[in-house]
N, C-alpha and C positions, 0 to 999 in steps of 0.2 A: 485416206487416201491416197495413190497416190496417181493427184488427178489433177491438174490445174489448167486456166482454161489464158489466151492473150488477150488482156483488155489492156485498154486505155487508160494511163494512172499520170497525171500530167498537172504541174502545174507552171501555173499563172506569175511571171518573172511579170514581166515588162508591157504595157502595153502601147504601139506602134505608130506607123502611120495606119488609118484604116486599109487603105486600097495598095498596099505592098505586093508587089509581087517577090515570094521569098526562090533563094535560091543558095548551093547545098557548093561548095570550094571541095573539098577533103570530107572524108573520112579516116581517123584515123584511133585503133587502125585499120586495117586492109581483110586482114582476115583474123578469124579466131573462133574458139568454140561456142556451139548452143550457151547460151545462158551468160556471157558475155559482153563486158558493156564496149560500146560504141561510141567515140567522138562526133556527134555532124558538125563541121561549123561553114557556115555561109553567112546570106543575106539575107532580112526580114521572116528572119523563122520564129517568134513571138509570134505566131498564129497560129500556127501549126494544130492540127485536129486530128492528123494520122502521121504513121511512120511505120514506110512496112519493108520487108525486105524482098523482093518477088514481090508475091503471095500472100508473102504473109505477114500478117500483120504484129506489132510489135510493140513491148512496152516502153515508152518514155518519161523523160521529166527535162521542163524546157529553161533551160540554163542562164539566158541571154535571146538578145535578138540576132546574136549570132551564131549560137551554141546550145545545141538540143547532145543526150546522151538516154540512149538508149538500149534495150536491150536483144541481143542476139533471138530471134524466137527458134524451135524445137523444126525440123522438115525441113530446114532449106540447103543449100548449096551452094549455089554460086547466083548472086542474083546483087543489081542494082538496088542501091538504097532511094525512094521513094518520102522527100515528107510535103506532107497537103496541105491545102488551107481555103479559105471561104473565096480566094479569088487563085486558088490555079494550084498546078503543083510543083516540083523542079527536083529534078532526076540525078543523086552522084555522080559523076565523070567517069567511076572506075568503079564494079563491080563489088559489092564485096563478097567474100570466098570464105567460107564455115568448113573449116577444117579442127577435126574432131578427132578425141584419139583415137587410133586406128583399133587398142587391143580392147576397145572396145563396144559391143556386135553391136551393126547397124540400126537393127529391132526391137532397141528397149527405147524406154519416153522419152527422155532426155540426157543427154551423151556427155553431159556437162552438169557440174552445180548453176545454182541459179538460186536469186534471192524476188519473191514476190514483188510487184512494185507495191501496188493494190495491199496497206494498209489492214490489218482486220476490223469485221469492223466494231461501232467502240460497244455495242451489244456481247461480246462474245468473251465469256470468263473463262473457260476451262482450254486447256490446252496438251497435246497427246503428241511423244515421241515418238517415230517409226525409222522401222527399211525393209529395206528389202534387199533380197542374196538371188541369182542369176547362174547359171550355170550354163560354161562358154562354150559350146558344143566343136569349134575349130578347135580345139584346143586338142592334142590327143593326154587318153585316158578320163573323160569329163565324166566319163559314168562315174569313178571316185569319189566325183571332186568336195566339201563340205564347204560349211561357213560355220566355225564354231565359235560361241557370243559367251563370255562373263561374265559383262554385268552390264545391268544401259542405267543411263541417268541424267537427269533433265533439272536441268535451272532456268529460275527469268529473274529477270535486273527490274525491280520494281523499288521506284528510287533511292537507284542508284544503291541499291544493300545486290548481291547474289544469294540469292534463294531459292534450294532443294527441294523441288515440287519432288523425282520418285530419283530412289536412289536403288535397284532390283538385281540379281542374280539367282544365277541356277533354273529360273522358270521364264518361257516368255509365252505369249499369245501370239495366234496370229489365224494365215488360212491359205491356200491354191487361186491365186487369179490368172486367170489368163493371160496369155506375152503373146498369141497372136489371132486378134492385134493387143494393145499393148493395155491389157484391164480391162478388154473388154465388156458390156453387161453389166457396167457401175460393178455394185456388189458381192457378182457370181463366184462364186467361188466354195474350193475343193477346202477335205479339214485337213491341216498343217501337220502332216504328223511329225512331232519330239521322240531327239533318243536322248537323253540325261546320262552326264561320265557325271557320276557321283563323287567320285575323287577329286574331281577338279571342280566340281559346283560350276558344270558351264553344260549350255544347250548346243550339241552341233545337229544342222539342218544339212543332210543331207539333199541339195541344190540337181548331182547328177543324177539324181533317178528318176526326176520328173524333168524334166528336160524345157517340158511343156508351158512351164508352170515356175510363175513370181513368187516365188516366196514370202510375203508379208509380211512379216511382227509385229509386236508390242509390248508392251509392258504388259507381265502378270496381275497388274497391281489397276488399282479405281482410276480412269478420270483425275487427274486431278483441276483444282479450283484456283486461277491463278489470284495471287492476293492482292485487297485496292492498293491503291498508288499510282504514283506515274508509271503503268510500264515500257524500259529501253525493246526489249524483244527476251528471247529465249536460245537455252545452248543446249546442245543433244550429245552425247559423246555418248559411242557404244565401245566396247576392248572386244576384240573378233582378234581369228585368225584363219583366213584366206586364205583355203589350196587354191594346186594351182588349176585352174580349170571354174573356176570360180569368183565373185566378183562379187560389190558389196556396196549401196549407197544408204547415207544413213538422214531423216530428213523431220516434220516436221506435223501440226494440224494446228493451226485453233480453232476450236466451237464453242456455241452457243453457249451449252453447261454443260455439268459434270455429267447427263445422264442421257439428253437424249441423243438418237439413234443416226446416223448416217444418212442420209437421204435427195440422194445425188449432189455432187461435187457442187460448193462454196452451196449446198443446202443449209444445212448443220454446222456443218465443215466448211473453215478457210486455210488452204498449205499455203505456208509459209517459206518457203521452199524445198530446198535438198541439197546434199553434198556433192562435191566432184565423188566419182566412181573410186576406192578403196579398190583394190589391183592383188593378183596373190601374196602373199607371201609367207619367207621359214618363223619367220618373229611374231609376238603379236602387236598387233593397232588396236589404235585408238582411234575412230573414223566421227567425227563433227561434223558441226551443221550451228552454225549462226544465226539467223536472224537479227542481232548490234549491226545497229551503226546503220541499216538499211542496206539498197542494193546500186544507189548512187555518191553513197559515200566513198 
């Protein structure tokens, strides 16, 4: 399910003076898209308990007493950055300006790609790739917009080796989820109408016929189990042909196991993140997402 929450995930690397007052000197960069990384430079930042962009909480990591890395949350436009500590708070000398790709509609859940800063719980042993396709009603002729899917592939890196867990073509599963507001009412959805092109072994999503819905799809095969060993992360690849007036984003969720049902955001599933939006092209594209390396590397 394409939903996520801003949660505080921080690593304390240094314990400085107990009563020092934090201060912010600079942000780098001072503008960027949702999901991008911002370096906060200052003094006595080691005891930070929260980072906010305006009123929106951001995930962050303390790198040193002089530096914090934060992820720009969604639904922010222009706002100062605040670092809170037990001794008080510090505010950036300039506001951070969110500049999203104007080709992405304003109503989407995340306008830029991101990797969840919170790792999946240790007890989660399954993973599922997903994609979401939508129509852009600002584009003339959007009623005919389509996203054609040729294949979906999921691999995970375990003990330093890439293991393919899903490699499907010609079929999908999925549903039509509420778009306004984005994925409202949780798992409520309508049946997704699939069209198949047997000659090319592809699935056609006619997103222009239901612009009020998010076309949320996943593989036809069963949810795979991650092999035992040290997991570095997983990678999603979706081969797609995106027509004018359509957009595509891909990502994945970790799950408790291969059989548990969806039970609310961060219940039985934990979103790993999502790709940037893929835009129309005359050529086939490989839409991809990976959480290998994490959000702060």
